[in-house]
BASE-192632 format. One record per residue: x, y, z of N, C-alpha, C in turn; residue in three letters. Coordinates in steps of 0.2 Angstrom, whole numbers. Layout:
<nodes>
- X:Y:Z:X:Y:Z:X:Y:Z:ala
...
</nodes>
This chain:
<nodes>
- 4:-6:0:0:0:0:4:6:0:met
- 2:11:-3:5:18:-3:0:23:0:lys
- 3:27:4:-1:32:8:1:39:7:phe
- -4:44:7:-3:51:6:-5:54:13:ser
- -1:59:15:-2:62:22:-7:68:20:ala
- -13:68:23:-17:74:22:-14:80:27:asn
- -11:85:25:-8:90:29:-13:95:32:leu
- -19:94:30:-24:98:33:-25:96:41:gly
- -24:89:42:-25:87:49:-18:84:52:phe
- -14:81:48:-7:79:50:-2:84:50:leu
- 1:85:56:7:90:56:4:97:55:trp
- -3:98:57:-5:105:55:-3:110:60:asn
- 1:108:65:4:114:69:10:117:65:glu
- 13:113:60:18:116:56:16:120:50:leu
- 21:124:48:20:128:42:20:122:36:glu
- 16:123:31:15:118:26:21:115:23:leu
- 26:119:21:33:116:19:36:112:24:pro
- 36:114:30:39:109:35:35:103:36:asp
- 28:103:35:24:98:36:25:93:30:ala
- 27:95:24:28:91:19:35:87:20:ile
- 40:91:23:46:88:25:45:82:31:arg
- 40:84:35:39:79:41:36:73:38:ala
- 31:73:33:28:68:30:33:63:26:ala
- 38:66:23:43:63:19:47:59:25:lys
- 49:62:30:53:59:35:49:53:38:ala
- 43:53:38:39:48:42:37:42:37:ala
- 39:43:30:38:37:26:32:38:21:gly
- 29:43:21:23:44:16:25:44:9:phe
- 21:42:5:23:42:-2:21:48:-6:asp
- 16:52:-3:13:58:-6:10:62:-1:ala
- 8:68:-3:5:73:2:-1:76:-2:val
- -6:78:3:-12:82:0:-13:87:5:glu
- -17:92:4:-19:97:9:-26:100:8:cys
- -28:105:12:-35:107:12:-35:114:8:his
- -32:119:12:-32:126:9:-25:129:10:trp
- -21:129:5:-14:131:6:-13:138:4:pro
- -18:142:3:-17:148:-1:-14:154:3:tyr
- -13:153:10:-9:158:13:-2:157:13:asp
- 0:151:10:7:150:10:10:151:3:val
- 15:154:2:18:155:-5:19:149:-9:ala
- 16:148:-15:17:142:-19:24:140:-20:ala
- 28:145:-21:35:144:-22:38:140:-16:ala
- 36:142:-10:39:138:-4:36:131:-4:asp
- 30:130:-6:27:123:-6:31:119:-11:val
- 32:122:-17:36:119:-23:43:117:-21:thr
- 46:121:-17:53:120:-15:53:114:-10:lys
- 48:113:-6:48:108:-1:46:101:-5:ala
- 42:102:-10:40:96:-14:46:93:-18:leu
- 50:98:-20:56:96:-24:61:93:-20:gln
- 62:96:-14:67:93:-9:65:86:-7:glu
- 59:85:-6:57:78:-4:55:73:-9:thr
- 54:76:-15:52:72:-21:45:69:-20:asp
- 41:72:-16:34:70:-15:29:74:-20:leu
- 24:71:-22:19:74:-26:13:77:-22:lys
- 11:82:-23:5:85:-20:-1:82:-24:met
- -5:78:-21:-11:75:-24:-16:79:-25:leu
- -18:84:-20:-24:88:-21:-24:93:-16:gly
- -29:98:-17:-31:103:-13:-38:105:-14:leu
- -41:109:-9:-48:111:-10:-49:118:-12:asn
- -55:119:-15:-57:126:-16:-58:129:-9:thr
- -57:136:-9:-59:139:-3:-66:138:-1:arg
- -67:138:6:-74:137:9:-78:143:8:arg
- -75:149:8:-79:155:8:-78:159:14:gly
- -83:162:17:-83:166:23:-84:161:29:asp
- -78:158:32:-79:153:37:-82:156:43:val
- -81:162:45:-84:165:51:-91:165:50:ala
- -94:165:44:-101:165:44:-104:158:42:lys
- -100:153:43:-102:147:42:-101:143:35:gly
- -98:146:31:-97:144:24:-93:137:24:asp
- -95:133:20:-91:126:19:-91:124:11:asn
- -89:129:7:-89:128:0:-94:133:-3:gly
- -94:134:-9:-98:139:-13:-101:137:-19:leu
- -99:131:-22:-101:129:-29:-108:127:-30:ser
- -112:126:-25:-119:124:-26:-124:129:-23:ala
- -121:135:-22:-125:140:-19:-127:145:-24:ile
- -133:145:-27:-135:149:-33:-133:156:-33:pro
- -134:160:-27:-132:167:-27:-125:169:-27:ala
- -120:163:-27:-113:165:-26:-109:161:-31:arg
- -112:161:-37:-108:158:-43:-102:161:-44:ala
- -102:168:-44:-96:172:-46:-90:170:-41:lys
- -92:170:-35:-87:169:-30:-85:162:-30:glu
- -89:157:-32:-87:150:-33:-82:149:-39:ala
- -83:153:-44:-79:152:-50:-72:156:-49:gln
- -72:161:-45:-66:164:-43:-62:159:-38:ala
- -65:156:-34:-62:151:-30:-59:145:-34:ala
- -63:143:-39:-60:138:-44:-54:140:-47:ile
- -54:147:-50:-49:149:-53:-43:150:-49:asp
- -44:152:-43:-38:152:-38:-35:145:-37:glu
- -39:140:-36:-37:134:-34:-33:131:-40:ala
- -35:132:-46:-32:130:-52:-25:133:-53:ile
- -25:140:-52:-19:143:-53:-13:141:-47:asn
- -16:140:-41:-11:137:-36:-9:130:-38:tyr
- -14:126:-40:-12:119:-42:-7:118:-47:ala
- -8:123:-52:-3:123:-58:4:125:-55:val
- 4:129:-51:11:132:-48:14:126:-44:glu
- 11:122:-40:14:117:-36:13:110:-39:ile
- 10:110:-45:9:104:-49:5:99:-45:lys
- 0:101:-42:-5:97:-39:-9:93:-44:ala
- -11:87:-43:-15:83:-48:-22:84:-48:gln
- -25:86:-42:-32:87:-42:-35:92:-38:ser
- -41:94:-39:-44:99:-35:-51:97:-33:ile
- -52:97:-26:-59:96:-23:-63:102:-23:his
- -68:102:-28:-73:108:-28:-78:107:-23:val
- -78:111:-18:-83:111:-12:-89:114:-14:met
- -95:110:-12:-101:112:-14:-104:117:-10:ala
- -104:116:-3:-107:121:2:-113:119:4:gly
- -116:123:9:-123:121:12:-128:124:7:phe
- -132:120:4:-137:121:0:-142:115:-2:ser
- -147:116:-5:-151:110:-7:-156:113:-12:ser
- -159:108:-16:-164:109:-21:-162:109:-28:gly
- -167:110:-32:-165:110:-40:-160:115:-42:pro
- -161:121:-39:-157:127:-41:-150:126:-39:glu
- -149:123:-33:-142:121:-30:-139:116:-35:ala
- -143:111:-37:-140:106:-41:-138:109:-48:his
- -142:113:-51:-141:117:-57:-135:121:-56:lys
- -134:124:-51:-128:129:-50:-122:124:-49:thr
- -122:119:-46:-116:114:-45:-114:112:-51:phe
- -119:109:-55:-117:107:-62:-114:112:-66:ile
- -116:118:-66:-114:124:-70:-106:125:-68:his
- -105:125:-61:-99:127:-59:-94:121:-60:asn
- -96:115:-60:-92:109:-61:-90:109:-68:leu
- -94:111:-73:-93:112:-80:-87:117:-81:asn
- -88:122:-77:-83:128:-78:-76:125:-75:tyr
- -76:122:-70:-70:119:-67:-67:114:-71:ala
- -71:110:-74:-68:104:-78:-65:107:-84:cys
- -68:112:-87:-65:115:-93:-59:119:-92:ala
- -59:123:-86:-53:127:-85:-47:122:-83:ala
- -48:117:-79:-43:112:-77:-40:108:-82:ala
- -44:106:-87:-42:101:-92:-36:103:-96:leu
- -34:109:-98:-28:110:-101:-22:109:-97:pro
- -23:109:-90:-17:108:-86:-17:101:-83:his
- -21:97:-86:-21:90:-83:-23:89:-76:gly
- -27:93:-74:-29:93:-67:-36:89:-67:ile
- -37:85:-62:-44:81:-61:-48:85:-56:cys
- -54:86:-57:-59:89:-53:-62:84:-49:ile
- -62:84:-42:-65:79:-38:-71:82:-34:leu
- -76:78:-33:-82:80:-28:-82:75:-23:ile
- -84:77:-17:-84:72:-11:-90:73:-7:glu
- -94:68:-6:-100:68:-2:-97:68:6:pro
- -101:73:9:-99:73:17:-105:71:21:leu
- -103:68:27:-108:65:31:-112:71:34:asn
- -119:69:36:-123:74:39:-122:75:47:his
- -117:71:50:-115:73:57:-110:79:57:tyr
- -105:78:53:-100:83:53:-102:90:49:asp
- -106:89:44:-108:94:39:-115:94:38:ala
- -120:95:43:-127:95:42:-129:101:37:pro
- -133:99:32:-135:104:27:-130:104:21:gly
- -125:100:21:-121:101:15:-124:98:9:tyr
- -123:101:3:-127:99:-3:-126:92:-5:phe
- -119:90:-5:-117:83:-8:-117:78:-2:leu
- -121:73:-2:-121:69:4:-120:61:3:thr
- -121:59:-3:-121:52:-5:-117:50:-11:thr
- -114:44:-11:-110:42:-17:-115:42:-23:thr
- -121:40:-22:-126:39:-28:-127:46:-31:asn
- -128:51:-26:-129:58:-29:-123:60:-33:gln
- -117:59:-30:-111:61:-33:-110:57:-40:ala
- -112:51:-40:-112:47:-47:-116:50:-52:ser
- -122:52:-50:-127:55:-55:-124:62:-57:his
- -121:66:-53:-118:72:-55:-112:71:-60:ile
- -108:66:-58:-102:65:-63:-105:63:-70:ile
- -110:59:-70:-113:57:-76:-116:63:-80:lys
- -119:67:-76:-122:73:-80:-117:78:-82:glu
- -111:79:-78:-106:83:-81:-103:80:-87:val
- -101:74:-86:-99:70:-92:-92:73:-95:asn
- -88:75:-91:-81:77:-93:-76:72:-91:ala
- -70:72:-95:-65:67:-94:-61:68:-88:asp
- -62:74:-85:-58:75:-79:-62:77:-73:asn
- -67:73:-72:-71:74:-65:-71:67:-62:ile
- -71:66:-56:-71:60:-52:-73:61:-45:ala
- -74:55:-42:-76:55:-35:-71:54:-30:leu
- -71:58:-25:-67:58:-19:-71:53:-14:met
- -68:47:-14:-71:42:-9:-68:42:-2:phe
- -71:45:2:-68:46:9:-72:40:13:asp
- -68:35:15:-71:30:19:-74:32:25:cys
- -72:37:28:-75:39:34:-82:42:33:tyr
- -82:46:28:-89:49:27:-94:44:24:his
- -92:40:20:-96:35:17:-98:30:22:val
- -94:28:26:-96:23:32:-102:26:36:gln
- -101:33:38:-106:36:42:-113:37:38:leu
- -112:38:32:-118:39:28:-122:33:25:thr
- -118:28:23:-120:23:19:-118:16:21:glu
- -112:16:24:-109:9:26:-107:5:20:gly
- -107:-2:21:-106:-6:15:-100:-4:11:asp
- -94:-3:14:-88:0:11:-86:-4:5:leu
- -85:-11:6:-83:-15:1:-87:-15:-5:ser
- -93:-15:-5:-97:-15:-11:-97:-8:-14:his
- -97:-3:-10:-97:4:-13:-91:5:-17:arg
- -85:3:-14:-79:3:-17:-79:-1:-24:leu
- -81:-7:-24:-82:-11:-30:-86:-8:-35:ala
- -92:-5:-33:-97:-2:-38:-94:4:-41:asp
- -91:8:-37:-89:15:-39:-82:16:-42:leu
- -78:10:-41:-71:11:-43:-70:14:-50:met
- -74:13:-55:-73:16:-61:-73:24:-61:pro
- -76:27:-56:-77:34:-56:-73:37:-50:ile
- -69:33:-46:-65:35:-41:-59:38:-43:ile
- -58:45:-41:-51:48:-42:-47:48:-36:gly
- -49:47:-30:-45:47:-24:-49:44:-19:his
- -45:41:-14:-48:37:-8:-45:40:-2:ile
- -49:42:3:-46:44:9:-49:39:15:gln
- -46:40:21:-48:35:26:-47:39:33:phe
- -51:37:38:-50:38:45:-54:33:49:ala
- -53:32:55:-57:28:59:-64:31:60:ser
- -69:26:61:-76:28:62:-78:25:69:val
- -81:30:74:-84:36:72:-79:42:74:pro
- -73:41:77:-70:47:80:-65:51:75:asp
- -64:48:69:-60:51:64:-53:51:66:arg
- -51:46:69:-44:45:71:-40:41:67:gly
- -34:39:69:-30:34:64:-34:27:63:pro
- -32:24:58:-36:18:56:-34:12:60:pro
- -32:12:66:-31:6:70:-36:5:75:asp
- -42:8:75:-47:6:80:-54:8:77:his
- -59:7:80:-66:9:78:-69:4:74:gly
- -75:5:71:-79:0:68:-78:-2:61:glu
- -73:1:58:-71:-2:52:-64:-6:52:val
- -64:-11:49:-58:-16:49:-54:-13:42:asn
- -49:-9:43:-46:-6:37:-41:-11:34:phe
- -39:-16:38:-35:-21:35:-39:-24:29:lys
- -45:-26:31:-50:-29:26:-51:-24:20:his
- -52:-17:22:-54:-12:17:-48:-11:12:val
- -42:-11:15:-36:-9:11:-35:-15:6:phe
- -36:-21:9:-36:-27:4:-40:-27:-2:arg
- -47:-25:0:-52:-24:-6:-49:-19:-11:ile
- -47:-14:-8:-44:-8:-13:-39:-11:-17:ile
- -34:-15:-14:-29:-18:-18:-31:-23:-23:thr
- -36:-27:-21:-39:-32:-26:-43:-29:-32:gln
- -45:-23:-31:-49:-19:-36:-44:-16:-41:leu
- -38:-16:-39:-33:-14:-44:-31:-6:-43:gly
- -33:-3:-37:-32:4:-36:-25:4:-33:tyr
- -20:8:-37:-13:8:-35:-11:15:-32:lys
- -15:20:-33:-13:27:-31:-12:27:-23:ala
- -8:32:-20:-8:32:-13:-15:34:-10:pro
- -16:31:-4:-23:32:-1:-22:38:4:leu
- -26:42:5:-26:48:9:-27:47:16:gly
- -22:48:20:-23:48:28:-26:54:30:ala
- -32:55:30:-36:61:32:-39:60:39:glu
- -35:59:44:-38:58:51:-35:64:56:tyr
- -38:64:61:-37:69:66:-33:66:72:lys
- -26:67:72:-22:64:77:-23:67:84:pro
- -23:63:89:-24:66:96:-16:66:99:val
- -14:72:100:-7:72:101:-2:73:95:gly
- 4:72:96:9:73:90:7:68:85:pro
- 7:70:78:6:66:73:10:60:73:thr
- 17:61:74:22:55:74:20:50:78:gln
- 16:51:84:15:46:89:9:42:86:asp
- 5:44:81:-1:40:79:1:36:72:thr
- 7:35:70:8:32:64:10:24:64:leu
- 8:21:70:10:14:71:6:10:65:gly
- 0:12:63:-3:8:58:0:8:52:trp
- 5:12:50:8:12:43:12:6:42:met
- 16:4:47:20:-2:46:16:-8:46:ser
- 10:-8:48:6:-14:47:3:-15:40:lys
- 2:-9:37:-1:-9:30:3:-8:24:his
- 10:-6:26:14:-4:20:16:-10:16:ala
</nodes>
């Protein structure tokens, strides 16, 4: 197995370039992040070059976090802001050679929200395609993100089919899918043709994958049997120093 360190959670007490270096020292095969925009892209690029790690992906900005935003792209009244966030993400991704962008939908619902999300995803796919960047969409569970527009893998699958672009795919987060749908093995098998990235964390506490209700030894074996070879994203919340939570890696490497 290959693993990617999600630096939105792991080593998040460090500046992003130093977190990249820490991930390399810990034996990760790649890195990914959430919102790197306050860090100079040149500094991130330097750290990636030093460590020979790839940045798998980043997220579009959430919007006004103080007012409760968690993405913009499915909010009808904020399409211009959403597209500005998409442009910003693409420009940053190009500079650091990131492979994908998670376009965050936000808190919304109904037909107009769906229409707006499709419109913005079409915009994102068209803008990202010349750069070889994949656009990802990710269902979030209703415990952590109540009211989020995109909630299930079935909904995501239908959206991906409607957009019908070569560079759109599903971010399959085992943590979110287990809380919302369960049945991880069958969901992975059914959805593998449209999966662009896989993430994991224990359920229900979103800790490292060495405890909780999901047997990740089994899940990782299923992913391998399905032919998925890209690094899996460790997007969990460590309690204490990240370095002290990495015992699981040696068991699954």
